[in-house]
C-alpha positions, -999 to 999 in steps of 0.1 A, spaced: 408 -336 -670 416 -321 -637 397 -289 -646 367 -310 -656 368 -329 -623 371 -296 -604 341 -281 -622 320 -312 -615 330 -312 -579 322 -276 -575 288 -281 -592 281 -310 -568 288 -289 -537 267 -260 -551 238 -284 -557 243 -301 -523 244 -267 -506 213 -255 -524 195 -287 -515 206 -285 -479 195 -248 -477 162 -256 -493 157 -286 -470 164 -265 -439 137 -239 -448 103 -250 -434 69 -236 -443 44 -231 -414 8 -218 -418 -23 -218 -397 -48 -198 -378 -47 -182 -343 -80 -181 -323 -91 -173 -288 -107 -196 -263 -141 -191 -280 -125 -201 -314 -128 -165 -327 -99 -153 -349 -73 -130 -334 -61 -105 -361 -28 -89 -354 -14 -118 -333 24 -121 -334 40 -154 -347 77 -153 -341 105 -179 -346 122 -183 -313 157 -168 -310 152 -147 -342 135 -115 -354 117 -136 -381 80 -132 -376 47 -122 -390 13 -110 -378 -20 -127 -384 -44 -112 -410 -80 -101 -403 -91 -138 -403 -64 -147 -378 -44 -165 -405 -6 -165 -410 22 -180 -431 58 -181 -420 90 -196 -433 112 -208 -404 149 -217 -406 147 -254 -397 122 -282 -392 127 -283 -354 123 -246 -348 101 -232 -320 75 -206 -328 60 -183 -302 25 -170 -306 15 -139 -286 -14 -114 -284 -22 -86 -260 -43 -99 -231 -35 -136 -238 -8 -159 -226 21 -166 -249 22 -201 -264 54 -219 -276 51 -246 -302 80 -269 -312 77 -280 -348 86 -313 -363 88 -305 -400 65 -284 -421 30 -277 -407 0 -263 -425 -35 -253 -415 -26 -253 -378 -51 -240 -353 -35 -224 -324 -58 -215 -295 -45 -188 -271 -57 -187 -235 -68 -153 -221 -45 -137 -195 -72 -140 -168 -75 -177 -174 -37 -182 -177 -32 -165 -144 -56 -190 -128 -31 -217 -136 -1 -208 -115 0 -190 -82 30 -180 -61 23 -194 -26 56 -190 -7 87 -212 -13 70 -225 -44 42 -223 -69 9 -241 -73 -20 -246 -96 -49 -224 -87 -73 -252 -94 -56 -273 -68 -53 -247 -41 -68 -254 -7 -63 -218 5 -77 -183 -1 -55 -165 -27 -63 -137 -50 -41 -129 -80 -39 -96 -99 -21 -92 -132 -2 -61 -141 -27 -50 -168 -55 -53 -142 -40 -31 -116 -50 5 -112 -37 30 -137 -26 66 -131 1 87 -114 8 58 -89 41 50 -73 28 30 -44 18 -7 -46 -10 -2 -22 -28 21 -46 -22 -3 -74 -44 -28 -56 -70 -4 -42 -104 -19 -48 -90 -49 -68 -89 -76 -40 -119 -85 -18 -111 -79 18 -83 -55 12 -91 -21 27 -68 5 13 -70 42 20 -48 70 6 -46 108 5 -34 131 -22 1 133 -7 26 118 -31 52 114 -3 30 91 18 22 54 14 -14 41 13 -27 23 44 -34 -14 37 -55 -35 60 -64 -71 51 -95 -87 66 -98 -62 94 -73 -49 120 -57 -78 139 -39 -58 167 -38 -26 186 0 -23 188 20 -29 157 21 -25 120 -12 -35 106 0 -38 70 6 -71 52 40 -87 49 56 -83 14 76 -110 -4 92 -99 -37 106 -127 -60 109 -149 -29 127 -124 -7 107 -119 25 103 -84 41 112 -63 11 104 -26 12 77 -26 -14 83 11 -23 115 1 -42 96 -19 -68 85 0 -100 49 -6 -110 61 -11 -146 83 -40 -134 55 -60 -118 42 -91 -136 17 -104 -110 7 -99 -74 -7 -128 -54 -25 -119 -22 -25 -147 5 -54 -141 28 -61 -170 51 -38 -185 77 -34 -217 58 -19 -198 29 2 -174 51 14 -198 79 45 -207 59 57 -172 69 49 -178 106 53 -148 129 52 -122 102 19 -133 85 -9 -122 109 -18 -93 87 -17 -113 54 11 -118 29 14 -102 -6 36 -120 -31 50 -97 -58 65 -113 -89 86 -91 -112 90 -95 -149 117 -119 -161 135 -124 -194 127 -151 -220 152 -174 -235 132 -175 -267 132 -138 -277 147 -104 -271 123 -76 -262 128 -39 -256 99 -19 -242 94 18 -233 65 30 -211 58 66 -202 31 90 -192 27 127 -186 -1 140 -164 -15 170 -146 -33 169 -112 -58 194 -98 -74 195 -64 -107 176 -66 -125 194 -37 -120 221 -10 -138 231 21 -165 257 15 -151 285 37 -166 320 39 -150 346 17 -145 382 29 -179 394 18 -198 365 35 -178 367 67 -181 404 69 -219 401 65 -220 374 92 -200 395 117 -220 426 110 -253 407 115 -241 393 148 -224 425 162 -189 410 159 -159 431 149 -126 422 133 -95 436 150 -77 463 130 -46 441 130 -64 414 111 -88 434 89 -68 448 60 -97 448 35 -85 418 16 -104 389 1 -80 360 4 -88 324 -4 -62 308 19 -68 273 6 -60 284 -29 -29 302 -17 -12 271 -4 -21 250 -35 -5 247 -69 -28 255 -98 -18 222 -113 7 195 -102 27 178 -129 36 142 -130 56 119 -153 70 84 -155 95 68 -178 103 31 -179 128 15 -203 134 -23 -201 152 -49 -221 149 -86 -217 160 -117 -236 184 -146 -234 200 -175 -251 200 -213 -248 215 -213 -213 206 -179 -199 180 -151 -196 181 -116 -184 159 -86 -177 170 -50 -170 150 -19 -165 153 17 -153 124 38 -141 121 75 -134 90 88 -115 83 124 -108 52 137 -90 45 172 -77 22 175 -48 -9 197 -50 4 215 -19 32 240 -27 67 227 -19 56 190 -18 74 169 -44 84 133 -50 110 118 -72 123 83 -76 147 65 -99 148 27 -98 173 4 -116 168 -33 -117 188 -62 -131 177 -99 -132 199 -126 -146 194 -164 -147 221 -188 -159 216 -225 -164 245 -251 -161 251 -288 -160 225 -298 -186 200 -273 -170 202 -292 -137 215 -261 -120 201 -226 -122 218 -195 -108 199 -163 -103 210 -128 -95 186 -99 -88 198 -64 -80 175 -34 -75 185 1 -64 160 28 -56 169 64 -50 140 86 -37 137 123 -29 108 135 -8 102 172 -5 77 177 22 56 207 31 72 223 62 49 219 92 25 203 68 -4 196 92 -2 231 107 -2 246 72 -34 227 64 -50 239 96 -40 275 91 -52 275 55 -88 270 67 -86 290 100 -71 322 85 -95 351 80 -101 360 44 -99 398 53 -62 393 60 -38 395 31 -10 371 22 15 400 21 17 435 33 20 465 10 58 464 13 59 427 2 65 412 36 43 384 49 12 395 68 13 383 104 -5 390 137 18 376 163 -4 391 191 -31 366 182 -23 332 197 -21 303 173 -26 326 142 1 320 116 4 328 79 4 294 61 21 307 30 49 321 52 52 287 69 59 271 35 82 297 22 104 300 53 108 263 60 125 232 45 117 195 51 134 170 29 142 133 30 165 113 7 165 75 7 187 50 -10 174 15 -10 195 -14 -23 186 -50 -24 206 -79 -39 196 -115 -41 215 -145 -52 197 -178 -58 207 -213 -66 183 -241 -77 196 -276 -81 175 -304 -96 182 -336 -78 172 -372 -85 139 -387 -74 119 -354 -78 139 -333 -53 149 -297 -59 173 -278 -36 171 -240 -33 195 -216 -16 186 -179 -14 209 -152 0 196 -116 2 210 -83 15 189 -52 18 202 -18 29 181 14 34 199 47 40 179 78 48 191 113 52 166 138 66 169 175 71 146 203 84 154 240 86 132 268 98 148 302 93 148 332 116 113 341 105 100 311 125 115 324 157 87 350 158 61 322 162 75 313 196 56 342 213 23 331 197 22 295 211 30 274 180 14 240 185 20 212 160 -10 193 145 -2 156 145 -21 128 130 -45 110 154 -42 95 180 -13 118 190 -21 150 208 -6 184 199 25 197 216 41 231 219 70 237 194 98 261 199 119 273 169 149 286 189 167 318 180 178 330 145 167 298 129 167 261 139 178 230 121 176 192 124 197 167 106 198 129 108 212 99 89 202 63 96 209 30 80 188 -2 82 203 -35 70 186 -68 65 205 -100 58 186 -132 49 197 -168 42 171 -193 33 176 -229 23 148 -253 14 143 -286 -3 113 -293 -25 99 -327 -34 75 -332 -63 65 -368 -69 36 -386 -86 26 -422 -78 -3 -432 -101 -33 -411 -89 -13 -398 -59 7 -366 -61 29 -352 -33 45 -318 -32 65 -310 -1 90 -284 11 113 -284 41 134 -254 49 154 -232 72 155 -194 74 179 -170 91 175 -133 93 193 -105 111 182 -69 111 202 -38 122 180 -8 125 187 29 132 224 28 128 232 65 126 229 98 143 209 129 148 216 165 159 198 198 162 211 233 164 199 269 165 212 305 163 226 307 128 244 338 114 223 338 81 191 322 68 204 306 37 226 280 55 198 254 57 203 221 75 236 214 56 260 229 81 251 227 117 286 238 127 278 274 118 253 276 146 260 291 180 235 271 201 257 273 233 248 310 236 211 303 238 201 298 274 185 265 281 189 251 246 194 213 245 206 195 214 183 167 204 204 137 196 174 116 187 158 85 201 181 66 225 165 34 214 169 40 176 197 15 173 185 -21 174 197 -55 163 172 -83 160 174 -119 148 149 -143 135 156 -180 130 130 -204 115 123 -239 103 93 -246 81 76 -275 63 47 -279 40 31 -310 24 5 -310 -3 -13 -343 -11 -34 -346 -43 -55 -377 -51 -66 -379 -87 -69 -341 -89 -101 -346 -68 -92 -346 -31 -66 -321 -19 -49 -318 15 -22 -294 28 -4 -291 61 21 -265 71 41 -258 102 67 -231 110 88 -228 141 100 -192 147 125 -179 172 128 -141 176 150 -120 198 123 -93 203 103 -112 229 108 -123 264 137 -147 273 111 -174 284 90 -172 252 112 -166 222 100 -196 202 66 -201 187 49 -227 165 25 -218 137 6 -247 122 -21 -248 95 -41 -274 76 -63 -271 46 -84 -293 24 -104 -290 -8 -128 -312 -28 -130 -306 -66 -166 -316 -71 -164 -311 -108 -141 -342 -110 -166 -365 -96 -183 -390 -119 -218 -376 -112 -206 -343 -127 -192 -356 -159 -224 -353 -180 -233 -318 -170 -221 -287 -191 -227 -259 -166 -197 -261 -143 -162 -264 -157 -148 -259 -122 -164 -264 -88 -143 -266 -57 -151 -265 -20 -123 -254 4 -118 -254 42 -87 -244 62 -75 -235 96 -42 -220 107 -23 -199 132 0 -171 123 20 -147 144 28 -110 146 63 -97 154 63 -65 134 60 -32 153 79 -46 183 115 -35 188 145 -51 203 138 -35 237 100 -42 240 106 -69 267 137 -54 282 143 -34 314 154 1 304 167 30 325 169 65 312 162 102 319 133 105 343 129 143 347 146 163 374 146 167 411 155 196 435 188 192 453 209 218 471 192 247 454 193 233 419 172 211 396 193 180 390 186 155 361 171 123 374 180 88 360 159 58 367 137 30 353 115 40 324 104 6 311 98 -27 330 111 -60 318 88 -89 309 106 -122 303 73 -139 296 63 -116 267 54 -138 237 40 -137 202 6 -123 193 -12 -152 176 -39 -150 150 -60 -181 142 -81 -181 110 -108 -205 100 -118 -202 63 -144 -218 42 -144 -212 4 -162 -221 -28 -147 -216 -62 -166 -221 -94 -164 -216 -132 -195 -217 -153 -203 -220 -190 -168 -228 -201 -152 -200 -181 -176 -173 -192 -186 -168 -155 -163 -173 -125 -172 -169 -88 -154 -172 -55 -169 -170 -20 -149 -170 13 -162 -169 48 -137 -165 76 -133 -161 113 -101 -145 124 -92 -142 161 -60 -127 176 -51 -139 211 -22 -129 235 -26 -94 220 2 -72 234 -7 -40 253 9 -15 276 -9 -22 309 -10 3 338 3 -14 369 6 -5 406 40 12 410 46 -10 440 46 -40 417 63 -24 387 84 8 394 75 26 362 37 19 367 33 1 333 44 -31 316 41 -44 281 23 -78 284 0 -102 266 -37 -105 273 -60 -90 247 -82 -107 222 -95 -92 189 -119 -108 165 -127 -103 128 -155 -121 110 -164 -116 74 -174 -127 39 -158 -120 5 -173 -125 -29 -155 -122 -62 -174 -124 -95 -161 -123 -131 -179 -126 -164 -176 -120 -201 -212 -110 -210 -203 -102 -247 -176 -116 -269 -177 -113 -307 -151 -111 -334 -147 -73 -329 -161 -65 -295 -156 -79 -260 -169 -68 -226 -155 -83 -195 -165 -73 -159 -152 -82 -124 -169 -74 -91 -157 -79 -56 -176 -73 -24 -163 -78 12 -178 -73 46 -159 -75 79 -170 -72 116 -142 -62 140 -145 -65 178 -121 -61 208 -131 -92 227 -108 -87 256 -85 -59 267 -74 -69 302 -46 -92 314 -52 -117 343 -23 -102 363 -29 -65 354 -67 -61 355 -72 -23 353 -102 -11 334 -117 -27 303 -118 5 284 -95 34 275 -106 68 261 -83 81 234 -79 104 204 -78 140 217 -76 165 188 -75 194 213 -93 220 193 -99 254 208 -122 250 238 -121 212 236 -95 204 262 -101 169 277 -125 159 249 -118 126 234 -134 109 204 -129 71 206 -127 43 231 -109 10 233 -136 -11 249 -143 -48 253 -172 -58 231 -167 -28 207 -147 -24 175 -115 -5 170 -126 29 159 -157 30 182 -167 67 186 -175 76 222 -185 112 226 -214 136 235 -248 127 220 -262 158 203 -299 165 211 -306 197 190 -310 231 204 -331 243 233 -356 273 233 -327 297 237 -309 284 206 -281 267 226 -269 232 216 -278 206 242 -268 170 248 -280 138 265 -262 133 298 -253 98 311 -288 92 323 -305 103 291 -315 138 304 -310 170 284 -282 193 295 -262 223 281 -233 216 305 -222 180 297 -191 166 313 -163 152 291 -159 115 296 -189 113 320 -219 121 297 -204 102 267 -223 77 246 -215 52 219 -222 72 187 -209 54 157 -182 31 143 -154 40 119 -152 4 105 -169 0 71 -196 -26 67 -188 -33 30 -161 -27 5 -167 -28 -33 -146 -28 -64 -161 -31 -99 -141 -30 -131 -153 -32 -167 -131 -36 -198 -144 -31 -233 -124 -39 -265 -135 -29 -299 -111 -38 -327 -79 -19 -317 -97 3 -291 -99 -6 -254 -117 11 -226 -115 3 -189 -137 18 -162 -133 11 -125 -156 20 -96 -147 17 -59 -170 20 -29 -169 20 9 -202 17 28 -215 18 63 -186 36 81 -188 68 101 -163 97 101 -158 121 130 -155 154 112 -133 172 136 -125 198 109 -162 208 107 -165 210 145 -135 233 148 -149 255 120 -184 257 135 -176 284 160 -198 315 153 -185 332 185 -150 334 171 -158 344 135 -140 377 140 -107 358 148 -109 326 127 -129 318 95 -160 295 96 -178 273 71 -204 288 48 -231 265 62 -225 280 96 -240 313 85 -273 305 103 -256 297 135 -259 322 164 -230 334 184 -252 329 214 -248 291 210 -217 286 231 -220 249 226 -222 247 188 -187 235 182 -184 208 209 -172 174 197 -204 153 196 -226 131 174 -235 163 155 -202 160 137 -203 123 131 -212 117 94 -218 89 71 -185 81 53 -200 59 26 -190 67 -10 -187 54 -44 -160 67 -67 -153 65 -104 -117 58 -96 -103 52 -130 -112 55 -167 -86 46 -194 -91 47 -232 -64 32 -254 -56 25 -290 -33 -3 -302 -14 2 -334 -6 -30 -354 16 -38 -383 38 -7 -379 71 -22 -392 94 -51 -385 111 -33 -357 81 -21 -337 60 -51 -325 32 -30 -308 25 6 -299 -3 18 -276 -15 53 -269 -38 58 -239 -53 85 -218 -63 80 -182 -85 100 -158 -84 93 -121 -110 103 -94 -135 117 -119 -162 120 -94 -173 107 -60 -209 102 -47 -211 108 -10 -230 126 17 -199 135 36 -194 172 40 -156 171 43 -129 174 16 -131 137 8 -146 106 26 -115 85 20 -102 93 55 -74 71 71 -87 36 77 -54 22 90 -37 27 124 -55 27 157 -75 59 152 -95 52 120 -121 75 106 -110 108 122 -108 138 99 -87 162 120 -78 195 102 -50 178 84 -64 161 53 -40 164 24 -64 172 -5 -71 144 -30 -66 152 -67 -82 146 -100 -56 136 -126 -54 133 -163 -26 114 -181 -15 108 -216 7 76 -219 26 56 -244 36 19 -244 60 6 -271 74 -29 -276 103 -34 -300 
C-alpha cells in the first residue's frame, strides 16, 4: 500500500512538473519590417538575458520559443534602433516595425546636464551616429566629423601625431584656443584624444549660444557632446573590430630633376659649385618619405548586465606610421563603464574609468626637413662614396634632410587617465538629483636629442622653420650633441551637482535643471632641463648627467617656461527651464554664472544668459489634413557665451622677470624688471549669437531638411595692446576692446530616394557659408593703430615682407601684400605701388594692397549610402570653396637666379634669371584654394546566419582621399584653417596620404 501511494505520488509530481514546464514555454511568431513596411531578412530576435534567439527569414518572418509568458524579446537589425517587447503570453503573427538609426537618433539628443527630444529642441544641434562618421586610419575625433556637420570647418594634414584644427561657425577670437569645448559622458573639458573612435556611440554638436550657454565661459567656440557606448541589461555582447591599412603620399611638388635643372642652368649661364655637383640625380622628397606607411587598429569590447547592473569594457590599440621617415604614432586605450541600480532602481551609481597611453615619434626638426627636401639640389647625393652623409657646410642654410632625420630624435609619451563617479537619485514629485565627481590627469614626457653630427650645422646658420605666424629663429646645437628632457603633469578635478525636475500638468510640460560646478586645474607641474657636450652619441636624452655642459663657454641650461606651473579655479552656478505647451509651443531659458581666477580681480564673475523658442507648426489644426509635412518647426534663439580658454593664470597679473642685460663696472649684468603689466579690470570675452532655424520632414520622413541663419558677435575681445611706456612700464598690456563678427547660413538635407526590398539609397548633403569680420581692434584707453601687419615667413631675400593684416573691417586671414602687375619690357616682375603706379622697386608695407581672403565662402559635405541585400557601399565627398591660399612654398621655389644653389619648380623653367623680382611675396602667389575631394569610399559585406555564437560578421574595405579636384598648385589645398594665420602654405606642409584599408567587424 505504501509502495502504491509512493508510486502515485511520484507520478503526480512528474505530471505536475511536465505540465508546469510545458506551461512556462511560450511560442512567439511574427514578422519584422522597416518603417516602410518592407520585410527585414536576417533581423535578430533574442530573448532578453539569454542566448536563445533566431533570425528572420527572407520574408522577415520568425518563430521563437521563449522560457516564460512574461519574457522580453529584443529585436535588432544593422542600421536600425533596437526594440524591446515585453510579452504577456503567447503571441502569433506579430508585426514589429523597426525605426531606422537616423530616425531613432532624431529622438534623443544630449544637450548638457540632460537629454531632450530632437523634435522639441529650440536650439541648433546636429547629431552624428558612429556608423555615419568618417572611416579610415583615423585616431582623431576632429577627422571623424570632417565634412559631416554644417558650419564645422575642419582641416588636417597627413601627420598622424597632430590633431585636426576644428573651427565652428567662424573664428570668434584672435587670442585663445579656437576649438570647441568637449564634454564626454557628461564630463566637461575632457581631452578628446583619449576616446577611441570605436567606443563612440553618438556625437551631438551644439552650435548656437542657446544650446551652449549652459557651459558659460567655455562655450564661445561651440560645444561637442560625446556619448560612449554603454552596456545593456538585456543581453551580453562581445565585439571585435580591426583594420589593416597602407598609406602612400597622394601628391608631391613637381621639382626639377638633375637633367632638367642642369639644362636650365646651362641655358641661363649658371654653374653649380663643385662642392654641390656630384653628378647625382636625387629625388629629395622621395628620400625623406616611406614607400608605404602601415596602420592598424584593434578594438575588443564586452558589454552586458543583469537585473540591477550593466557594464561595458573595451581595449583599443591603434598604430600609425607617418609617411615621413621616423614619424610614428601608437596608442592603447582601456575603458571600463559600470552602472549599478539600488533601492528599487531609485538610485543609480556609475563608474567610468579610461586610461590612454600614447607614443609620438616625431620627425626631428620636422619643418626644416620638409623645407630642405624641396630646396636641396638634385645633383647632390644623399651619401658620399664612403657612406657618410653628403653635406656642404660652406653653403649657408644648406642641410641634408636625410641626415637631419637619422641623427636626431624627437619623442613624446603621454599617459591620460580619467575617472568619473556618478550618482543619480530619483526623488518624489518628478525630481532627480545628480552628483558627478571627475578626476583627469595627463602626464607627458618629452625628449629630444641631436647627436654630435648636428654641431656641424652651427657654422651654416641653422634656422628653424616654425608654423605661421611665428618667425624663424637661429638654432644652436651646442657641442658634441645636445639634449632636452621635460616631464609635466596636468590635473583637473571637477565636482558637479544638479537637480532635475520633469513634470507634466495636462498640456503643460516643464523640464528644469539647477546646478553647481566646481573645477580646479593644475597645469605644468614638472620640470625641464637641457644639456650639451656628451661623451658618446648613443646616450640620447635619457641621461643628461653624462653631459659636461659647464665646460662649454656661454652655455645656459634651459629650465623651461617660468610660467609653466599654473593653478586655476572655476566656480559656476547654472539653471535651465524648458516649457512645452501641448508639444506645440516650446520655450527655453538658461543662465550660468561663472567665476574664474584667470581674469582681473575686479571682473572675475560673468553672467551668460540665453533664451530660445520654437513653434511646431505641424501640430496646428490647420496642418492635420495635409500629408506632406510630418514635421515642421520654426526656431529662434539668442544667447551669450564666454571664452576663458587660452588665457593662463598670469594673464592679468603683474610679472617681473629677466629683462636682458646692462653694462656695469666692465661687465654685462643680468637685468631683472617688469615684463608684464597687471590689469585688474580684465574680463571675459563674450560671444552673443542670434539664431533662426527651420526644421522639416516631408513625405513620412523620406526627406528631411534643416536651415539655420545666425549672427555671432564677440565683444570685449582680449588683445595685447601697445601702450606708452610712461603709462605702462613694459609698453604693452593685455586688455579688452576688440569686436569680431561672424554671420552665416547652414543647410542640411537628407533623403532616401530609393527604397525597395533589396536595395536602398540614402543621401545627406550639408552646405555652410560664413562671413568673418574684425569689427574693432582698438581699446578706448589704448588707441594705437587699427591694423597690425603679421605673418613673416622670412624666405631668402624676403626680410620684412609680411603676408596678412589684422584690420578693422577685414576678416581674420586677410592677405595684405604686393599686387603683381606682370612683367615689364625687360622681363622684370613689376607691382602696383600705393598710388596704383607700376614699379619694380616696391616697398614692403608701403606699397601693399588687399589681395585676398583665406576664409572659405562655402563648405560642403555629401554622403551617399547604398545597400543591396548584404552589400553596403558608402561614398563621401567634401568640398571647400572661395578661399585663397598664399603659396609661400611656390614663391620661395620660384628663384631662377639661385637655381645653381637651390632647386626650383619645373614650371619655373621659362623664368629668366634677369627677373630679380620673380620670387617676391605678392598676389602672384595667391591662389584659389577651392577643392572637392572624394574623401572616403567604403564597400562592405554582412554575413548572416553564421552560427549560434556569431551574431554578425562584416568585412569591408575603405579607400581615403581617392582624388581631389582643385586648381591649387601646392601639395594639397587643405591648408591650415585654424589659428590666427589661416591659409598660409609655408614650406612645411606634411604631405597628405591616400590610404587603403581592409577591416573586420564581428559581434558575438
